[in-house]
VOGUMI-407944 format. One record per residue: residue in three letters; y, x, z of N, C-alpha, C in turn. Coordinates in steps of 0.2 Angstrom, whole numbers, plus 5000, padded with zeros to 4 digits. Example, Ala and Ser with C-alpha at 12.3 -4.5 7.8 and 13.67 -1.06 7.14 Angstrom:
<atoms>
residu->ALA&n_py->4972&n_px->5066&n_pz->5039&ca_py->4978&ca_px->5062&ca_pz->5039&c_py->4984&c_px->5066&c_pz->5039
residu->SER&n_py->4989&n_px->5064&n_pz->5035&ca_py->4995&ca_px->5068&ca_pz->5036&c_py->5000&c_px->5064&c_pz->5039
</atoms>
This chain:
<atoms>
residu->UNK&n_py->4994&n_px->5005&n_pz->5000&ca_py->5000&ca_px->5000&ca_pz->5000&c_py->5005&c_px->5005&c_pz->5000
residu->UNK&n_py->5011&n_px->5003&n_pz->4995&ca_py->5016&ca_px->5007&ca_pz->4995&c_py->5022&c_px->5004&c_pz->4997
residu->UNK&n_py->5028&n_px->5007&n_pz->4999&ca_py->5034&ca_px->5004&ca_pz->5001&c_py->5039&c_px->5002&c_pz->4996
residu->UNK&n_py->5039&n_px->4997&n_pz->4994&ca_py->5043&ca_px->4995&ca_pz->4988&c_py->5051&c_px->4994&c_pz->4989
residu->UNK&n_py->5052&n_px->4995&n_pz->4995&ca_py->5061&ca_px->4995&ca_pz->4996&c_py->5062&c_px->4988&c_pz->4996
residu->UNK&n_py->5059&n_px->4983&n_pz->4995&ca_py->5061&ca_px->4976&ca_pz->4994&c_py->5061&c_px->4974&c_pz->5001
residu->UNK&n_py->5059&n_px->4975&n_pz->5007&ca_py->5060&ca_px->4973&ca_pz->5014&c_py->5065&c_px->4977&c_pz->5016
residu->UNK&n_py->5071&n_px->4973&n_pz->5018&ca_py->5076&ca_px->4978&ca_pz->5022&c_py->5078&c_px->4975&c_pz->5028
residu->UNK&n_py->5081&n_px->4978&n_pz->5033&ca_py->5082&ca_px->4975&ca_pz->5039&c_py->5088&c_px->4971&c_pz->5038
residu->UNK&n_py->5088&n_px->4965&n_pz->5043&ca_py->5093&ca_px->4960&ca_pz->5043&c_py->5099&c_px->4962&c_pz->5046
residu->UNK&n_py->5105&n_px->4962&n_pz->5045&ca_py->5111&ca_px->4963&ca_pz->5049&c_py->5112&c_px->4958&c_pz->5054
residu->UNK&n_py->5113&n_px->4959&n_pz->5061&ca_py->5113&ca_px->4955&ca_pz->5066&c_py->5120&c_px->4954&c_pz->5067
residu->UNK&n_py->5124&n_px->4948&n_pz->5066&ca_py->5131&ca_px->4947&ca_pz->5066&c_py->5134&c_px->4943&c_pz->5072
residu->UNK&n_py->5129&n_px->4942&n_pz->5075&ca_py->5130&ca_px->4939&ca_pz->5083&c_py->5125&c_px->4936&c_pz->5087
residu->UNK&n_py->5126&n_px->4934&n_pz->5093&ca_py->5122&ca_px->4931&ca_pz->5097&c_py->5125&c_px->4928&c_pz->5102
residu->UNK&n_py->5121&n_px->4923&n_pz->5105&ca_py->5123&ca_px->4918&ca_pz->5111&c_py->5118&c_px->4916&c_pz->5113
residu->UNK&n_py->5119&n_px->4913&n_pz->5120&ca_py->5113&ca_px->4911&ca_pz->5124&c_py->5114&c_px->4903&c_pz->5123
residu->UNK&n_py->5109&n_px->4899&n_pz->5121&ca_py->5109&ca_px->4893&ca_pz->5120&c_py->5105&c_px->4889&c_pz->5125
residu->UNK&n_py->5101&n_px->4893&n_pz->5130&ca_py->5098&ca_px->4890&ca_pz->5135&c_py->5097&c_px->4895&c_pz->5140
residu->UNK&n_py->5098&n_px->4894&n_pz->5146&ca_py->5096&ca_px->4900&ca_pz->5151&c_py->5093&c_px->4895&c_pz->5159
residu->UNK&n_py->5087&n_px->4893&n_pz->5157&ca_py->5084&ca_px->4891&ca_pz->5162&c_py->5078&c_px->4894&c_pz->5165
residu->UNK&n_py->5071&n_px->4892&n_pz->5165&ca_py->5065&ca_px->4895&ca_pz->5166&c_py->5065&c_px->4901&c_pz->5161
residu->UNK&n_py->5066&n_px->4898&n_pz->5155&ca_py->5067&ca_px->4902&ca_pz->5150&c_py->5073&c_px->4903&c_pz->5147
residu->UNK&n_py->5074&n_px->4909&n_pz->5144&ca_py->5080&ca_px->4910&ca_pz->5141&c_py->5080&c_px->4910&c_pz->5132
residu->UNK&n_py->5085&n_px->4906&n_pz->5129&ca_py->5085&ca_px->4906&ca_pz->5122&c_py->5090&c_px->4909&c_pz->5119
residu->UNK&n_py->5090&n_px->4913&n_pz->5115&ca_py->5096&ca_px->4915&ca_pz->5111&c_py->5096&c_px->4912&c_pz->5104
residu->UNK&n_py->5103&n_px->4911&n_pz->5101&ca_py->5104&ca_px->4910&ca_pz->5094&c_py->5106&c_px->4915&c_pz->5092
residu->UNK&n_py->5104&n_px->4918&n_pz->5087&ca_py->5105&ca_px->4925&ca_pz->5084&c_py->5107&c_px->4924&c_pz->5076
residu->UNK&n_py->5113&n_px->4925&n_pz->5073&ca_py->5116&ca_px->4925&ca_pz->5067&c_py->5114&c_px->4932&c_pz->5063
residu->UNK&n_py->5110&n_px->4930&n_pz->5057&ca_py->5109&ca_px->4936&ca_pz->5054&c_py->5111&c_px->4935&c_pz->5046
residu->UNK&n_py->5113&n_px->4941&n_pz->5043&ca_py->5115&ca_px->4941&ca_pz->5036&c_py->5109&c_px->4944&c_pz->5034
residu->UNK&n_py->5106&n_px->4940&n_pz->5029&ca_py->5100&ca_px->4942&ca_pz->5025&c_py->5102&c_px->4947&c_pz->5018
residu->UNK&n_py->5096&n_px->4952&n_pz->5016&ca_py->5097&ca_px->4956&ca_pz->5012&c_py->5100&c_px->4952&c_pz->5005
residu->UNK&n_py->5099&n_px->4945&n_pz->5005&ca_py->5102&ca_px->4942&ca_pz->4999&c_py->5109&c_px->4941&c_pz->4999
residu->UNK&n_py->5112&n_px->4942&n_pz->5006&ca_py->5119&ca_px->4940&ca_pz->5007&c_py->5120&c_px->4935&c_pz->5011
residu->UNK&n_py->5115&n_px->4930&n_pz->5011&ca_py->5116&ca_px->4923&ca_pz->5015&c_py->5115&c_px->4924&c_pz->5022
residu->UNK&n_py->5118&n_px->4919&n_pz->5026&ca_py->5119&ca_px->4920&ca_pz->5034&c_py->5113&c_px->4915&c_pz->5035
residu->UNK&n_py->5109&n_px->4917&n_pz->5041&ca_py->5105&ca_px->4912&ca_pz->5044&c_py->5105&c_px->4912&c_pz->5052
residu->UNK&n_py->5104&n_px->4906&n_pz->5056&ca_py->5103&ca_px->4907&ca_pz->5062&c_py->5095&c_px->4906&c_pz->5065
residu->UNK&n_py->5094&n_px->4911&n_pz->5070&ca_py->5088&ca_px->4912&ca_pz->5072&c_py->5087&c_px->4910&c_pz->5080
residu->UNK&n_py->5083&n_px->4904&n_pz->5083&ca_py->5082&ca_px->4904&ca_pz->5090&c_py->5077&c_px->4910&c_pz->5093
residu->UNK&n_py->5078&n_px->4913&n_pz->5097&ca_py->5074&ca_px->4918&ca_pz->5099&c_py->5072&c_px->4917&c_pz->5107
residu->UNK&n_py->5067&n_px->4917&n_pz->5109&ca_py->5065&ca_px->4917&ca_pz->5116&c_py->5065&c_px->4924&c_pz->5119
residu->UNK&n_py->5070&n_px->4924&n_pz->5124&ca_py->5072&ca_px->4930&ca_pz->5126&c_py->5068&c_px->4932&c_pz->5132
residu->UNK&n_py->5064&n_px->4935&n_pz->5134&ca_py->5060&ca_px->4937&ca_pz->5139&c_py->5058&c_px->4945&c_pz->5140
residu->UNK&n_py->5055&n_px->4946&n_pz->5146&ca_py->5054&ca_px->4953&ca_pz->5148&c_py->5047&c_px->4955&c_pz->5146
residu->UNK&n_py->5045&n_px->4960&n_pz->5149&ca_py->5038&ca_px->4962&ca_pz->5149&c_py->5033&c_px->4958&c_pz->5152
residu->UNK&n_py->5027&n_px->4957&n_pz->5150&ca_py->5022&ca_px->4953&ca_pz->5154&c_py->5016&c_px->4957&c_pz->5154
residu->UNK&n_py->5010&n_px->4955&n_pz->5159&ca_py->5005&ca_px->4959&ca_pz->5158&c_py->4999&c_px->4954&c_pz->5160
residu->UNK&n_py->4995&n_px->4953&n_pz->5157&ca_py->4987&ca_px->4950&ca_pz->5158&c_py->4981&c_px->4954&c_pz->5159
residu->UNK&n_py->4978&n_px->4952&n_pz->5165&ca_py->4973&ca_px->4957&ca_pz->5168&c_py->4967&c_px->4954&c_pz->5166
residu->UNK&n_py->4963&n_px->4959&n_pz->5163&ca_py->4954&ca_px->4956&ca_pz->5162&c_py->4951&c_px->4959&c_pz->5168
residu->UNK&n_py->4950&n_px->4956&n_pz->5173&ca_py->4947&ca_px->4959&ca_pz->5179&c_py->4940&c_px->4958&c_pz->5180
residu->UNK&n_py->4937&n_px->4963&n_pz->5181&ca_py->4929&ca_px->4962&ca_pz->5180&c_py->4928&c_px->4965&c_pz->5188
residu->UNK&n_py->4923&n_px->4962&n_pz->5192&ca_py->4921&ca_px->4964&ca_pz->5198&c_py->4916&c_px->4970&c_pz->5199
residu->UNK&n_py->4915&n_px->4972&n_pz->5204&ca_py->4909&ca_px->4977&ca_pz->5204&c_py->4903&c_px->4974&c_pz->5202
residu->UNK&n_py->4902&n_px->4968&n_pz->5202&ca_py->4895&ca_px->4964&ca_pz->5200&c_py->4896&c_px->4962&c_pz->5192
residu->UNK&n_py->4901&n_px->4963&n_pz->5189&ca_py->4902&ca_px->4962&ca_pz->5182&c_py->4904&c_px->4955&c_pz->5179
residu->UNK&n_py->4907&n_px->4952&n_pz->5185&ca_py->4909&ca_px->4946&ca_pz->5184&c_py->4916&c_px->4946&c_pz->5182
residu->UNK&n_py->4919&n_px->4942&n_pz->5178&ca_py->4926&ca_px->4941&ca_pz->5176&c_py->4930&c_px->4936&c_pz->5180
residu->UNK&n_py->4937&n_px->4939&n_pz->5182&ca_py->4941&ca_px->4935&ca_pz->5188&c_py->4945&c_px->4930&c_pz->5182
residu->UNK&n_py->4945&n_px->4924&n_pz->5183&ca_py->4951&ca_px->4920&ca_pz->5180&c_py->4953&c_px->4915&c_pz->5186
residu->UNK&n_py->4960&n_px->4912&n_pz->5184&ca_py->4962&ca_px->4907&ca_pz->5188&c_py->4964&c_px->4900&c_pz->5184
residu->UNK&n_py->4962&n_px->4895&n_pz->5188&ca_py->4963&ca_px->4888&ca_pz->5185&c_py->4969&c_px->4887&c_pz->5187
residu->UNK&n_py->4973&n_px->4884&n_pz->5181&ca_py->4980&ca_px->4882&ca_pz->5183&c_py->4983&c_px->4877&c_pz->5177
residu->UNK&n_py->4988&n_px->4874&n_pz->5180&ca_py->4991&ca_px->4869&ca_pz->5175&c_py->4996&c_px->4873&c_pz->5171
residu->UNK&n_py->4995&n_px->4872&n_pz->5165&ca_py->5001&ca_px->4875&ca_pz->5160&c_py->5005&c_px->4870&c_pz->5157
residu->UNK&n_py->5012&n_px->4871&n_pz->5159&ca_py->5016&ca_px->4866&ca_pz->5155&c_py->5017&c_px->4866&c_pz->5148
residu->UNK&n_py->5016&n_px->4871&n_pz->5144&ca_py->5017&ca_px->4871&ca_pz->5137&c_py->5012&c_px->4867&c_pz->5134
residu->UNK&n_py->5005&n_px->4868&n_pz->5135&ca_py->5000&ca_px->4864&ca_pz->5132&c_py->4999&c_px->4856&c_pz->5136
residu->UNK&n_py->5002&n_px->4857&n_pz->5143&ca_py->5002&ca_px->4851&ca_pz->5146&c_py->4995&c_px->4850&c_pz->5149
residu->UNK&n_py->4992&n_px->4855&n_pz->5151&ca_py->4985&ca_px->4854&ca_pz->5153&c_py->4983&c_px->4859&c_pz->5158
residu->UNK&n_py->4977&n_px->4858&n_pz->5162&ca_py->4975&ca_px->4863&ca_pz->5167&c_py->4970&c_px->4868&c_pz->5163
residu->UNK&n_py->4971&n_px->4874&n_pz->5162&ca_py->4968&ca_px->4879&ca_pz->5159&c_py->4965&c_px->4884&c_pz->5164
residu->UNK&n_py->4959&n_px->4888&n_pz->5162&ca_py->4957&ca_px->4894&ca_pz->5164&c_py->4959&c_px->4900&c_pz->5160
residu->UNK&n_py->4964&n_px->4903&n_pz->5165&ca_py->4968&ca_px->4908&ca_pz->5162&c_py->4966&c_px->4915&c_pz->5165
residu->UNK&n_py->4969&n_px->4920&n_pz->5162&ca_py->4968&ca_px->4928&ca_pz->5164&c_py->4974&c_px->4928&c_pz->5169
residu->UNK&n_py->4973&n_px->4931&n_pz->5175&ca_py->4978&ca_px->4933&ca_pz->5180&c_py->4983&c_px->4937&c_pz->5176
residu->UNK&n_py->4989&n_px->4936&n_pz->5178&ca_py->4996&ca_px->4940&ca_pz->5175&c_py->5002&c_px->4937&c_pz->5177
residu->UNK&n_py->5006&n_px->4941&n_pz->5175&ca_py->5014&ca_px->4938&ca_pz->5175&c_py->5019&c_px->4943&c_pz->5173
residu->UNK&n_py->5024&n_px->4942&n_pz->5176&ca_py->5030&ca_px->4947&ca_pz->5173&c_py->5029&c_px->4954&c_pz->5176
residu->UNK&n_py->5032&n_px->4959&n_pz->5172&ca_py->5032&ca_px->4965&ca_pz->5175&c_py->5040&c_px->4966&c_pz->5178
residu->UNK&n_py->5042&n_px->4968&n_pz->5183&ca_py->5047&ca_px->4967&ca_pz->5187&c_py->5051&c_px->4974&c_pz->5184
residu->UNK&n_py->5058&n_px->4973&n_pz->5184&ca_py->5061&ca_px->4979&ca_pz->5183&c_py->5061&c_px->4985&c_pz->5186
residu->UNK&n_py->5059&n_px->4991&n_pz->5183&ca_py->5058&ca_px->4996&ca_pz->5186&c_py->5051&c_px->4998&c_pz->5188
residu->UNK&n_py->5047&n_px->4992&n_pz->5187&ca_py->5039&ca_px->4992&ca_pz->5188&c_py->5035&c_px->4994&c_pz->5181
residu->UNK&n_py->5030&n_px->4999&n_pz->5184&ca_py->5025&ca_px->5001&ca_pz->5179&c_py->5021&c_px->4995&c_pz->5177
residu->UNK&n_py->5019&n_px->4994&n_pz->5169&ca_py->5014&ca_px->4989&ca_pz->5168&c_py->5007&c_px->4990&c_pz->5173
residu->UNK&n_py->5005&n_px->4997&n_pz->5175&ca_py->4999&ca_px->4997&ca_pz->5179&c_py->5000&c_px->4994&c_pz->5186
residu->UNK&n_py->5007&n_px->4994&n_pz->5188&ca_py->5008&ca_px->4993&ca_pz->5196&c_py->5009&c_px->4985&c_pz->5195
residu->UNK&n_py->5011&n_px->4982&n_pz->5189&ca_py->5012&ca_px->4974&ca_pz->5189&c_py->5006&c_px->4972&c_pz->5189
residu->UNK&n_py->5001&n_px->4975&n_pz->5185&ca_py->4994&ca_px->4972&ca_pz->5183&c_py->4991&c_px->4972&c_pz->5191
residu->UNK&n_py->4991&n_px->4977&n_pz->5195&ca_py->4988&ca_px->4977&ca_pz->5202&c_py->4992&c_px->4972&c_pz->5206
residu->UNK&n_py->4998&n_px->4971&n_pz->5206&ca_py->5002&ca_px->4967&ca_pz->5210&c_py->5000&c_px->4959&c_pz->5209
residu->UNK&n_py->4999&n_px->4957&n_pz->5202&ca_py->4997&ca_px->4951&ca_pz->5200&c_py->4990&c_px->4949&c_pz->5202
residu->UNK&n_py->4987&n_px->4954&n_pz->5200&ca_py->4979&ca_px->4952&ca_pz->5202&c_py->4977&c_px->4951&c_pz->5208
residu->UNK&n_py->4981&n_px->4955&n_pz->5214&ca_py->4980&ca_px->4954&ca_pz->5221&c_py->4984&c_px->4947&c_pz->5222
residu->UNK&n_py->4990&n_px->4945&n_pz->5221&ca_py->4993&ca_px->4940&ca_pz->5222&c_py->4989&c_px->4934&c_pz->5220
residu->UNK&n_py->4986&n_px->4934&n_pz->5214&ca_py->4984&ca_px->4928&ca_pz->5211&c_py->4975&c_px->4928&c_pz->5213
residu->UNK&n_py->4972&n_px->4933&n_pz->5215&ca_py->4966&ca_px->4932&ca_pz->5216&c_py->4963&c_px->4935&c_pz->5222
residu->UNK&n_py->4967&n_px->4939&n_pz->5226&ca_py->4965&ca_px->4943&ca_pz->5231&c_py->4961&c_px->4949&c_pz->5230
residu->UNK&n_py->4960&n_px->4951&n_pz->5225&ca_py->4955&ca_px->4956&ca_pz->5222&c_py->4960&c_px->4962&c_pz->5221
residu->UNK&n_py->4957&n_px->4969&n_pz->5222&ca_py->4960&ca_px->4975&ca_pz->5220&c_py->4955&c_px->4978&c_pz->5216
residu->UNK&n_py->4959&n_px->4982&n_pz->5211&ca_py->4954&ca_px->4985&ca_pz->5206&c_py->4952&c_px->4992&c_pz->5207
residu->UNK&n_py->4947&n_px->4994&n_pz->5205&ca_py->4943&ca_px->5001&ca_pz->5206&c_py->4949&c_px->5006&c_pz->5203
residu->UNK&n_py->4949&n_px->5003&n_pz->5196&ca_py->4953&ca_px->5006&ca_pz->5190&c_py->4956&c_px->5001&c_pz->5186
residu->UNK&n_py->4963&n_px->5004&n_pz->5183&ca_py->4967&ca_px->4999&ca_pz->5178&c_py->4967&c_px->5004&c_pz->5173
residu->UNK&n_py->4967&n_px->5000&n_pz->5166&ca_py->4969&ca_px->5004&ca_pz->5161&c_py->4973&c_px->4999&c_pz->5156
residu->UNK&n_py->4979&n_px->5001&n_pz->5153&ca_py->4981&ca_px->4997&ca_pz->5148&c_py->4977&c_px->4998&c_pz->5142
residu->UNK&n_py->4976&n_px->4993&n_pz->5138&ca_py->4973&ca_px->4994&ca_pz->5133&c_py->4975&c_px->4990&c_pz->5126
residu->UNK&n_py->4981&n_px->4989&n_pz->5127&ca_py->4985&ca_px->4985&ca_pz->5122&c_py->4991&c_px->4984&c_pz->5122
residu->UNK&n_py->4996&n_px->4983&n_pz->5118&ca_py->5002&ca_px->4979&ca_pz->5118&c_py->5002&c_px->4975&c_pz->5112
residu->UNK&n_py->5006&n_px->4967&n_pz->5113&ca_py->5008&ca_px->4964&ca_pz->5107&c_py->5014&c_px->4962&c_pz->5109
residu->UNK&n_py->5017&n_px->4959&n_pz->5102&ca_py->5024&ca_px->4954&ca_pz->5104&c_py->5021&c_px->4947&c_pz->5105
residu->UNK&n_py->5025&n_px->4943&n_pz->5109&ca_py->5023&ca_px->4935&ca_pz->5111&c_py->5023&c_px->4932&c_pz->5103
residu->UNK&n_py->5028&n_px->4933&n_pz->5099&ca_py->5028&ca_px->4928&ca_pz->5093&c_py->5034&c_px->4933&c_pz->5088
residu->UNK&n_py->5034&n_px->4932&n_pz->5082&ca_py->5040&ca_px->4934&ca_pz->5078&c_py->5047&c_px->4932&c_pz->5080
residu->UNK&n_py->5047&n_px->4927&n_pz->5084&ca_py->5054&ca_px->4926&ca_pz->5086&c_py->5054&c_px->4926&c_pz->5094
residu->UNK&n_py->5051&n_px->4930&n_pz->5096&ca_py->5052&ca_px->4932&ca_pz->5105&c_py->5053&c_px->4939&c_pz->5105
residu->UNK&n_py->5057&n_px->4941&n_pz->5111&ca_py->5057&ca_px->4948&ca_pz->5113&c_py->5052&c_px->4950&c_pz->5119
residu->UNK&n_py->5047&n_px->4946&n_pz->5121&ca_py->5043&ca_px->4947&ca_pz->5125&c_py->5038&c_px->4953&c_pz->5123
residu->UNK&n_py->5037&n_px->4958&n_pz->5127&ca_py->5031&ca_px->4963&ca_pz->5125&c_py->5025&c_px->4961&c_pz->5131
residu->UNK&n_py->5020&n_px->4960&n_pz->5127&ca_py->5014&ca_px->4958&ca_pz->5132&c_py->5009&c_px->4963&c_pz->5132
residu->UNK&n_py->5007&n_px->4966&n_pz->5137&ca_py->5002&ca_px->4971&ca_pz->5139&c_py->4995&c_px->4968&c_pz->5142
residu->UNK&n_py->4991&n_px->4971&n_pz->5139&ca_py->4984&ca_px->4970&ca_pz->5140&c_py->4981&c_px->4976&c_pz->5145
residu->UNK&n_py->4979&n_px->4974&n_pz->5149&ca_py->4975&ca_px->4978&ca_pz->5156&c_py->4968&c_px->4976&c_pz->5157
residu->UNK&n_py->4964&n_px->4981&n_pz->5157&ca_py->4957&ca_px->4980&ca_pz->5160&c_py->4957&c_px->4982&c_pz->5167
residu->UNK&n_py->4956&n_px->4978&n_pz->5172&ca_py->4954&ca_px->4981&ca_pz->5179&c_py->4947&c_px->4980&c_pz->5180
residu->UNK&n_py->4944&n_px->4987&n_pz->5182&ca_py->4937&ca_px->4988&ca_pz->5183&c_py->4935&c_px->4988&c_pz->5191
residu->UNK&n_py->4929&n_px->4987&n_pz->5191&ca_py->4926&ca_px->4988&ca_pz->5200&c_py->4929&c_px->4984&c_pz->5205
residu->UNK&n_py->4933&n_px->4977&n_pz->5205&ca_py->4937&ca_px->4974&ca_pz->5206&c_py->4933&c_px->4971&c_pz->5213
residu->UNK&n_py->4936&n_px->4971&n_pz->5219&ca_py->4934&ca_px->4970&ca_pz->5225&c_py->4939&c_px->4965&c_pz->5229
residu->UNK&n_py->4936&n_px->4961&n_pz->5232&ca_py->4940&ca_px->4956&ca_pz->5236&c_py->4942&c_px->4959&c_pz->5242
residu->UNK&n_py->4950&n_px->4959&n_pz->5243&ca_py->4952&ca_px->4962&ca_pz->5250&c_py->4956&c_px->4958&c_pz->5253
residu->UNK&n_py->4959&n_px->4953&n_pz->5250&ca_py->4964&ca_px->4948&ca_pz->5255&c_py->4963&c_px->4942&c_pz->5252
residu->UNK&n_py->4967&n_px->4937&n_pz->5256&ca_py->4967&ca_px->4930&ca_pz->5253&c_py->4974&c_px->4930&c_pz->5248
residu->UNK&n_py->4972&n_px->4926&n_pz->5242&ca_py->4977&ca_px->4926&ca_pz->5237&c_py->4985&c_px->4924&c_pz->5240
residu->UNK&n_py->4991&n_px->4927&n_pz->5237&ca_py->4997&ca_px->4925&ca_pz->5240&c_py->5000&c_px->4922&c_pz->5233
residu->UNK&n_py->5000&n_px->4918&n_pz->5230&ca_py->5003&ca_px->4915&ca_pz->5224&c_py->5009&c_px->4914&c_pz->5226
residu->UNK&n_py->5013&n_px->4914&n_pz->5220&ca_py->5021&ca_px->4912&ca_pz->5220&c_py->5021&c_px->4905&c_pz->5223
residu->UNK&n_py->5027&n_px->4902&n_pz->5225&ca_py->5027&ca_px->4896&ca_pz->5226&c_py->5027&c_px->4892&c_pz->5221
residu->UNK&n_py->5028&n_px->4892&n_pz->5216&ca_py->5028&ca_px->4887&ca_pz->5210&c_py->5021&c_px->4890&c_pz->5206
residu->UNK&n_py->5017&n_px->4892&n_pz->5209&ca_py->5009&ca_px->4894&ca_pz->5206&c_py->5004&c_px->4890&c_pz->5210
residu->UNK&n_py->5000&n_px->4886&n_pz->5208&ca_py->4996&ca_px->4881&ca_pz->5211&c_py->4988&c_px->4884&c_pz->5207
residu->UNK&n_py->4985&n_px->4888&n_pz->5210&ca_py->4980&ca_px->4891&ca_pz->5206&c_py->4974&c_px->4891&c_pz->5211
residu->UNK&n_py->4967&n_px->4890&n_pz->5207&ca_py->4961&ca_px->4891&ca_pz->5210&c_py->4957&c_px->4897&c_pz->5206
residu->UNK&n_py->4954&n_px->4901&n_pz->5210&ca_py->4950&ca_px->4908&ca_pz->5206&c_py->4943&c_px->4905&c_pz->5205
residu->UNK&n_py->4941&n_px->4908&n_pz->5198&ca_py->4935&ca_px->4906&ca_pz->5196&c_py->4932&c_px->4913&c_pz->5194
residu->UNK&n_py->4926&n_px->4913&n_pz->5195&ca_py->4922&ca_px->4920&ca_pz->5192&c_py->4917&c_px->4916&c_pz->5187
residu->UNK&n_py->4917&n_px->4920&n_pz->5181&ca_py->4912&ca_px->4918&ca_pz->5176&c_py->4908&c_px->4926&c_pz->5174
residu->UNK&n_py->4903&n_px->4923&n_pz->5172&ca_py->4898&ca_px->4929&ca_pz->5169&c_py->4902&c_px->4932&c_pz->5163
residu->UNK&n_py->4900&n_px->4938&n_pz->5161&ca_py->4904&ca_px->4941&ca_pz->5155&c_py->4902&c_px->4937&c_pz->5148
residu->UNK&n_py->4896&n_px->4935&n_pz->5148&ca_py->4895&ca_px->4930&ca_pz->5142&c_py->4897&c_px->4924&c_pz->5141
residu->UNK&n_py->4898&n_px->4921&n_pz->5148&ca_py->4903&ca_px->4914&ca_pz->5148&c_py->4910&c_px->4915&c_pz->5147
residu->UNK&n_py->4912&n_px->4921&n_pz->5149&ca_py->4919&ca_px->4922&ca_pz->5148&c_py->4920&c_px->4924&c_pz->5140
residu->UNK&n_py->4917&n_px->4926&n_pz->5137&ca_py->4917&ca_px->4928&ca_pz->5130&c_py->4918&c_px->4922&c_pz->5125
residu->UNK&n_py->4912&n_px->4917&n_pz->5128&ca_py->4913&ca_px->4911&ca_pz->5125&c_py->4918&c_px->4907&c_pz->5127
residu->UNK&n_py->4922&n_px->4908&n_pz->5132&ca_py->4929&ca_px->4904&ca_pz->5135&c_py->4934&c_px->4907&c_pz->5130
residu->UNK&n_py->4933&n_px->4914&n_pz->5130&ca_py->4940&ca_px->4916&ca_pz->5126&c_py->4939&c_px->4915&c_pz->5118
residu->UNK&n_py->4934&n_px->4914&n_pz->5116&ca_py->4933&ca_px->4912&ca_pz->5109&c_py->4935&c_px->4904&c_pz->5108
residu->UNK&n_py->4935&n_px->4900&n_pz->5114&ca_py->4935&ca_px->4893&ca_pz->5113&c_py->4942&c_px->4891&c_pz->5111
residu->UNK&n_py->4947&n_px->4895&n_pz->5112&ca_py->4954&ca_px->4892&ca_pz->5110&c_py->4957&c_px->4888&c_pz->5117
residu->UNK&n_py->4954&n_px->4888&n_pz->5122&ca_py->4956&ca_px->4885&ca_pz->5128&c_py->4959&c_px->4890&c_pz->5133
residu->UNK&n_py->4963&n_px->4895&n_pz->5130&ca_py->4967&ca_px->4901&ca_pz->5135&c_py->4972&c_px->4902&c_pz->5130
residu->UNK&n_py->4978&n_px->4902&n_pz->5135&ca_py->4984&ca_px->4905&ca_pz->5131&c_py->4984&c_px->4912&c_pz->5129
residu->UNK&n_py->4981&n_px->4917&n_pz->5132&ca_py->4982&ca_px->4923&ca_pz->5131&c_py->4975&c_px->4926&c_pz->5128
residu->UNK&n_py->4972&n_px->4922&n_pz->5123&ca_py->4966&ca_px->4923&ca_pz->5120&c_py->4966&c_px->4930&c_pz->5117
residu->UNK&n_py->4971&n_px->4932&n_pz->5114&ca_py->4972&ca_px->4938&ca_pz->5110&c_py->4971&c_px->4944&c_pz->5114
residu->UNK&n_py->4975&n_px->4944&n_pz->5121&ca_py->4974&ca_px->4948&ca_pz->5126&c_py->4967&c_px->4949&c_pz->5128
residu->UNK&n_py->4964&n_px->4943&n_pz->5129&ca_py->4957&ca_px->4943&ca_pz->5131&c_py->4952&c_px->4946&c_pz->5126
residu->UNK&n_py->4952&n_px->4945&n_pz->5120&ca_py->4948&ca_px->4948&ca_pz->5116&c_py->4949&c_px->4956&c_pz->5115
residu->UNK&n_py->4956&n_px->4958&n_pz->5115&ca_py->4958&ca_px->4965&ca_pz->5116&c_py->4954&c_px->4969&c_pz->5121
residu->UNK&n_py->4954&n_px->4966&n_pz->5127&ca_py->4950&ca_px->4968&ca_pz->5134&c_py->4943&c_px->4968&c_pz->5133
residu->UNK&n_py->4941&n_px->4963&n_pz->5129&ca_py->4933&ca_px->4963&ca_pz->5127&c_py->4931&c_px->4968&c_pz->5123
residu->UNK&n_py->4935&n_px->4970&n_pz->5118&ca_py->4934&ca_px->4976&ca_pz->5114&c_py->4933&c_px->4983&c_pz->5118
residu->UNK&n_py->4939&n_px->4984&n_pz->5123&ca_py->4939&ca_px->4990&ca_pz->5127&c_py->4934&c_px->4989&c_pz->5131
residu->UNK&n_py->4930&n_px->4984&n_pz->5133&ca_py->4925&ca_px->4984&ca_pz->5138&c_py->4918&c_px->4985&c_pz->5134
residu->UNK&n_py->4918&n_px->4986&n_pz->5128&ca_py->4913&ca_px->4986&ca_pz->5123&c_py->4908&c_px->4979&c_pz->5123
residu->UNK&n_py->4911&n_px->4974&n_pz->5124&ca_py->4908&ca_px->4968&ca_pz->5124&c_py->4909&c_px->4964&c_pz->5117
residu->UNK&n_py->4914&n_px->4966&n_pz->5114&ca_py->4915&ca_px->4964&ca_pz->5106&c_py->4915&c_px->4971&c_pz->5104
residu->UNK&n_py->4912&n_px->4971&n_pz->5098&ca_py->4913&ca_px->4977&ca_pz->5093&c_py->4916&c_px->4976&c_pz->5086
residu->UNK&n_py->4922&n_px->4976&n_pz->5085&ca_py->4924&ca_px->4974&ca_pz->5078&c_py->4922&c_px->4979&c_pz->5074
residu->UNK&n_py->4921&n_px->4975&n_pz->5067&ca_py->4919&ca_px->4980&ca_pz->5061&c_py->4925&c_px->4983&c_pz->5058
residu->UNK&n_py->4924&n_px->4989&n_pz->5056&ca_py->4929&ca_px->4991&ca_pz->5051&c_py->4931&c_px->4988&c_pz->5045
</atoms>
C-alpha cells in the first residue's frame, strides 16, 4: 500500500464545549482538504483501563452492573478512569481492588485503542494474573456491582457473545493469555 498523498490532515478552526456533564462533548469546526468547513461532535474523555483479571485458580473476574448506554445489566470487565498523574498499571490495580477486592500477582499492559473515531478517550487493556482476594470491594458511590467468576472457556464465549461493552479489550487480553491465537 502506498501513500498517494490524497489523505490530508484537517485544519482545526475552533472548538467549544457543548455539554459538560458526566461526559464532556466538544464541537470542533474543521476545514476539510476540499476547502469546505464541517462541525464534528467529539466525546472528550481521558484515559481508561479495563482489567482482564485471572485468579490463581484460572478463573476470570467480572462485575455485573447496570450500563446506562445500553440500558441493561451486563457482565463486564473491571475497570475505570486513569486518574491524572496515575500510571495505567496503578489504575488497573486500584480499579481491580475497588471493584472486586482482588489483588494481582502481576499486571501487564497488553494494548491500547481509541474509544471511537469521534472520541479522545485512550483505552488500555491490562491482564492481571494470579489474582487473589485480599479485601471487601469498595466501589464508588455510583457503582452498584456484583462480583462474578467464570471459567476461561465461559469467559471466551461471553466475550464473543456481544454482551460486553469492552469486547475488543477482552479479546486482546485473551490473545495475550494465549486463549485466542489469531492467524496471520
